N, C-alpha and C positions, 0 to 999 in steps of 0.2 A: 460670420467667417470672413475676416478681412484679408486673410492670406499673408504670406511672407513677402518681404521686399526683395525683388530680384536685383542683386547688385550688378555692378559693371563687370563686363567680361564678354568673351566671344559668344555668338549665337544667343544673344539675350532675347531676341524676338521669339525664337523657338521655345526658349524656357518660359517666357510669359504665356505663350499659347498653351503649353502643357499645364502650367499652374492654373490658368483660368478654367480649363476643362476639369481639372481635379476639383476645384472649388464648386463648379456648377454641378457636376455629377454627385459630389458628396453632400451638398447642402440643399439642392432643389427638392421642395416637398412633393412627395408622390402620393396620389390619391386614386380612388376608383371613379372612373368616368364612363358615361354611357355614350355610345356612338354606333350607328348602323344596327340598332335594335339589340345591342348586347352591351355588357359591362367589360371594362378593361382595368385590371389592377395595375398599380405602380406606373401610373401615367400622369400627364399634365396637359393643360391646354396651352395654346399659343400665347394668350394674354397673361396667364399665370407665369409662364417662362419669361416674358418680357418684363413684367413687374419685378420679379425676384432678381433676375440677372442685372437689371438696371440699378437697383439699390446696391447690389453687391459691387458693381463696378465703381459706383460713386464713392463707396466707403474704402475701396482698395487704394493704397498709396501708389500703386503702379500706374493708375489711370486718373484718379481724382474726380472731384464733383462736377467737372465740366462735361462729362459724358451725357449725351442726350438720349432720349428714348428711341429716336430714329437710328442712332448709331448702334444701340443695343439690338434693335431689330435686324440691322445689317449683319451684325456678328452672329446672331442666331441663324440667319440664312447661310452664312459660311459654315456654321456647325452642321447644318442640314446637308450642305454640299460635300463636306468631308466625313459624313457618316458619324458625327458625334451624337446626333439624334436622328430619329426616323419617325414616320407616322405609324399609326397602329397596324397598317398593312405591310410594314417593312420597307416602304419606299423611301428613297433618299436620292441625293445627287441632282437629278433634273427637277424634282419637285421643289416648289418654293414654300418657304415658311411664312405663315400668315399670323398677324396679330389679332386673333379672334378665338372662337371657341373650339377650333379644330384640335383633336387630341393627338399627342405625340408621346414618345417613350424613348428610353435609352437602349441602344443595342448591347448585346452581350460581349462583343469584341472590344478590345482596347483601342480608343481613337488617338492615343498619344503619338506624337511625332518623335522619331529617334533624334537625339542630339549628336551631331557629328563629333567624332573623336579628334581632339586637337593634337597635332604632332608634338612630340616633346620639344622643349625649348633648347635650341642648340647654343653653344657658346658663341659661335660666329653668327649672331643675329643679323637681321636685315637693317639694323639701325644705321643711319648715315654716320660716317666717320668725321670727327671734329678735326679741323686743321690744328696741328701741334707744332711745337718748336722743333721737333725732330725732322720736320719736313724742310727745314732750312739748311743751307750749307754752312760749314764751319770755316772760320778764318784760318789761313795758312799759319802754321805754328813755327816759330824759330827753333833753332837747335836747342836741345835740352841743356840746361845749365846744371852742372852737378851741384847737389846740395850737400853742405857740410853736415855730417851727423851731429845731432844734438847731444850734448854731454850734460848730464844732470850734476849740478853743483849746489853749493849752499844757497846761492841767490835764488835759483829756481825753487829750491825747497822752501825757502822762506815765503815765497809768493803763495804757494798752496801745496801743502805736503800730501794731500789726499787725492791729487789728480795726476794721472800719468800723462806726460806730454809726448806727443808723437809728431811726426813730420807732416807737413801740409801736402795734401794730394795734388797731383797735377791737374790743372784746369785749362779750359778752352773757352774762347769767346765765340759766341754764335752770332753770325752776321744778321743784322736787322734788315729785312727786306719788306718792301711795301706790299700790303695785302691786296690782292687783285679783286675786282668786283665779283668775279666768279667764286672766289674763296669766301667773300662776304656772304654771298647768297647761300653757299653750302653751310656756313656757320649758322645762319638764320634758320635754315631748314632743320639742321641737327638739333639745335637747342630748343626749337619750337616743339618738335616731337618728344624730346626728353621732358620738357616742362608739361606737356599734355599728359604724358604717362604718369607723371607725379601727381597732377591734379586729379586724374581719374582713379588713382590708387591702385594701378595695375603693375604686376611684376614684369609683364611683357606686353607688347602691342600685337603679338601674333594673333591672327584671327579677328582683330579689330581694325587695324589700319595697315595698309601696305605702303611703305615709304616710297616705292617706285612710282606710285601714282601722284606723288606730291611734287608740285612745281615750285622750286625755290623762288623764282622770279615773282610768282603770285604773292608769296608771303612778303617779300620786300616791297612790292608795289602797294599792298594793302596797309603796310606799316607807315610808309613815308609819303604816300601820295594823298595829301589832304584834299586836293581837287580831283574830281573824277570826270573831268571833261572828256578824257580820252575814252571813257567807257559808257558814256551816256548816249544812247541812240535816240532816234526820233520818238519811238514809243515811250521811252523813259522820260523824255521831256513832257509828253502828254500826261504821264502819271504825276510828274512833279507839279504841273499846273493843277491837276485834280487835287493834290494834297493842299495846295493853297486855297483852292475853292472850298475844300472841306472845312477849313477854318473860318472863311469869310462869309459863306452862305448863311443867310438868316431865315430863309424860307423859300417856298416854291415860287414866289413872285419875283425873287431876285432883286429886291429893292436896294440891298447893300452890296451887290456884286456886279461886276462888269460882264460876267459870263451871260450868254443868252439863256434864259430860263423859260420853262413851260411845265405844265403839270406832268409829273413822271420823269422829269429830266434827271434827277438824282439816280433813279433806278436804271435808266438807260446808261448812265455813266458807269455805274457799278457793273452792269452786265458787260460793257465793253472792256473794262479793265480785267474782269474775270476771264473773258475769252482770250485776252492777250496772254495771261499767265498760264492758262490751261493748254495753250497751243505750243508751249515751249517743249523742246525735245526731252528734257529731263527736269526734275524739281530743282529749285534754287540751291538746295544743299547738296546736290549731285548724288548720283547712285553710288559712287566710290566712297563717299563719306557717310553713307547711311548708317553703318554699324557704329560709327563713332558717336553720332548724334543720338542714336538709340540708347547708348550707354550713359549719356548725360542725363537721361530721364530718371535714372536711379539716384541722382544727386539733387533732385529738385527740392527735397526737404531741407537741404543745406544750401540756402539761397546764395550766399557769397561764393561758395565753391562752384555751384552750377553756373553762376554768371561768369566766373573766371574761365571755366571750361568752354563756355560758348564764345567768349572773347578769343581764346586761342584757336578754337576750331574754325571760327569765321575767317581767320587769317589764311587758312588753307584753301578757301574758295577762290575760284577765278574772279578777278576784279569786277567783271560785268555782273556776275551772279550776286556778288556781295553788294554792289550798288543797287541792283533791283530789289534785293531783300531789304535794304535800308529804306528805300522809297516805299515799298509795300507796307512795312511795319509803321512807317510814319503816317501813311494814308489810313491804315486801320485804326491807329491810336487817335488821330484827330477826328475821324468819323465817329468813334465811340464816345469821345468827350465833347462833342459839339451838341449842346442842347437844342440849338435852333434847327438842326438838320431834321427834315421830316422823316417819318418811318420808311425804311427801305423794304419792309416786308409787313404784310398785314398780320401775321401770326407769330413771327420770330423776332426777338429783340435784335438790335443792331449789332451788339457785341457777339452774340451767338451766330448771327448770320455771317459776320466777317470771318470768324474762325472756321465755320463749316465750309465757306466758299473757297478759302485760300489755303486751308491746311494741307490738302494733297498737292498743292502747287509748291509747297515749301519742302515737305519731307515725303519721300517714297522710295521704294526699292525697285531694282530692275526687274526682278521677278515678283509677281503679286504675292504679298505676305498677308496672312489672314488678319493681323492686328494693325496693319498700316494706318488705317483711318483713326483708330483710337490713339495710337502713339503720336501721330501727327497732330491731332487735336490737343493732346497734352503738352507737346513741345511748343506749338505756336501760341497757345494761351500764356505760357510762361514768358516767351519772348515778347509777346505783346505787352505784358505787365512791366517788363524791363527793357523796353525798346530803346531807351536813351542810354543804356550802359552795355548791352550785350555786344554791340558792334564797335566798341572802343578798343584801343590797343592796350593790353595789360602792361602796367609799368614794371612788374617784376621780370617779365620776359625781356623787356627792353634793357633793363639793367644788366641782366645776365649776359646778353650779347655784347653790350658795350664793355663790360669788364673783361670778357674773353678777348675782344679785339685789342684793347689796351695792353693786355698781357702779351699778345703776339708782337706788338709794336715796340716792346721794350728790348734793349740789348741785355742779354743774360749771360751769366757765367756758368758753364757746365763742367762739373768736376768729373774726373775719371771714375767710371763705375756708377755714376749717379745719373738720374733722369731729370732733365730740365723741366719736364712737365709732370713731375711726380704728383702734384696736387690735382691733375686733371685726368690721370689714367684711372682705369677701373681698379677697384680694390683687389688686393691679393689675399690669399687665404693661407693660414698656417697649417703645417703638417705635424701631426701628433708624433711625438718621440717618446722613448721609454725614460724611466726615471734615471737609469744609469747614464744614458746619453745626456740627459739634462744636467746631471751633476758634473759630468766630464766637460761639457761646454761652459758651465758656470765657472769651473775652476780655471780652465784655459782662457776663457774670455775676459773674466773680471780680475782674477788673482795674478795672472801672468804679468801684466804691467807693474803690479805692486811688488812682485818679486824682483823684477829688474830694477825698480826704484830702490829697494833695500840693498841690493848688491852694489849699485852705484854709490849709495851712501857709505857703505863699508869701505869701498875702494877709494873714496875721496881723501886725498892726502893733504888737501888744503885746510881741512877742519882740524882744530885742536882736539886733544883728547877730551877735554871738558865739553866742547860743543858737540862732538860726535856722540858722546855718551848721552847728552841731553836729547839729541835728535832720535837716537835709537830707542830711548825710553818712551819718547812721544809716539814713535812708530809702533812700539809694542802695545801701547795703550789703545791705539786706533785699530790695529790689525793683529790681534793676539795669535790667531791661527797661523798666519804666514810667518810671524816671528818665531813661533814655537817649532815650526818645521825647519827653519833655518838654524835655530839654536836649540836642539833637543835637550842638551845637557848644559850644566853650568860650566863644564870644562870647555865646550865649544864656544860658549859666550866669552870666557876668559881669554881665549886666544885673540879675539878681536878687540875686546875692551880691556885695556890694562888696568891693573888693580890701583885703586886710589891710595896715595901715600898717607900713612897715619898722621893725623893732625895732633900736634902737641898742645896740651892744655897749658895756658900761661900760669906761672906761679903766683900765689896770692901775695900781694905786696901789702906790707903794713903801712897804714896811713900815719904820716908824721903829723904830730900835733904842734901847733905854733906855740902854745903855752903849756907849761907843765901842769900836772894835776894839782888842783888847789883843794885842801880839805875844807869841810863845811865849818863855818864859823857862825855861832849864834850871836846875834846882836841884842842888846837890851833896849827895851822901849820905855820911855819915860812918859807917863800919862799925867796930865794935869789934874 
């Protein structure tokens, strides 16, 4: 029972909790066990529960094969605390779950958590507004110059008979104003959130991200500040030195490093670094962005999409947190790939130790969530595997912002009744009309100009009768319905088109022969 993949959306952690409980209660083998001198049906031991749930979590795509047995034991203890399971005497909550032969069972009540109802999405969402051309002033307009009405004649007809030519609409020049740094920050914030919503595949960010908690200056700083000198503190310098040590250290004797070495030095350094990150007021990914990063977990099977989502989300972090995260991932990666580094734990591999030690320092919620540890392990493992790309600036987002800024810096012409930013506004939707209204609009909208064109052709006195007849026949061939409504009978057509004069056939002229007809004369032949 691998379960279904919980996709991105609000309250994903709660949905994962309920899904895990359903799989555990529906698939855990139940047997008869003896305890306290009697038998208990439909029960299981602590070791059986750890074994079965551990295999389930490793096969489940929401968690992955990195889940350890200790993390499974911690989850079962949370199950015990939340009355998902109980011992055979009905005790739960304060009792601790043990990985041994103690017997447990499922209670009769449902342990699922209610998923909060998300409020309906309003049209005026909390999405930051983009700076548009409508925010700029318009140039002062001179007095209107009267336009001479356009008269259709043979010249315009010869150009293109099937197009109705109208007057040019009044237009205005929009003043080009320099975009202020504050407006640039707002544009970066708006387009970053829009791009993140597209990458996550969500219709709205309600319940996932509150844009009021996003600092636009943090985004701009993370994009353009290649040097993080302003955000590196004294402890961060120590961590940076440790990362260099992690690459150069060849063993406990320190023969190839200038750092003072002694037996157990590496473990002391790891303990010091862990204490520093564990004493931070909040995880590196912050409490406010917890729900966003949890939603990225559903995209880990799509590696490229997940990396891009992490790239965008990392821009929302405070610069100091982003720098600490960069240094921590670099330290973890170099420690895991350094074959000369002595074991940092007697029983746990270096990679597993790094993930278990720092996962809760990277991701966590303000309120204790039951699956925090498993979700953090899954995310940190993925970030460790892609540590060299997850903290880079996505090129697609950078191009979107640059294109929008160049659009604002151009001088534009705005026609009366038109929107200069038509390509950037939200799409409008059509209103359904009846068939009769459609036919009426079709006739008045498309055939009206053609009728005016036909009347202008009839009233044109500069055309000869031959040219006018030729143009009208061409119009009749192109628009037979309009022509039939204008000339319903032959008499009405004869009023406009004069009858053609009868053409006289030329008389047959006898050909004159130069020589008179000569009769046939036979000549005699003389043969030898």
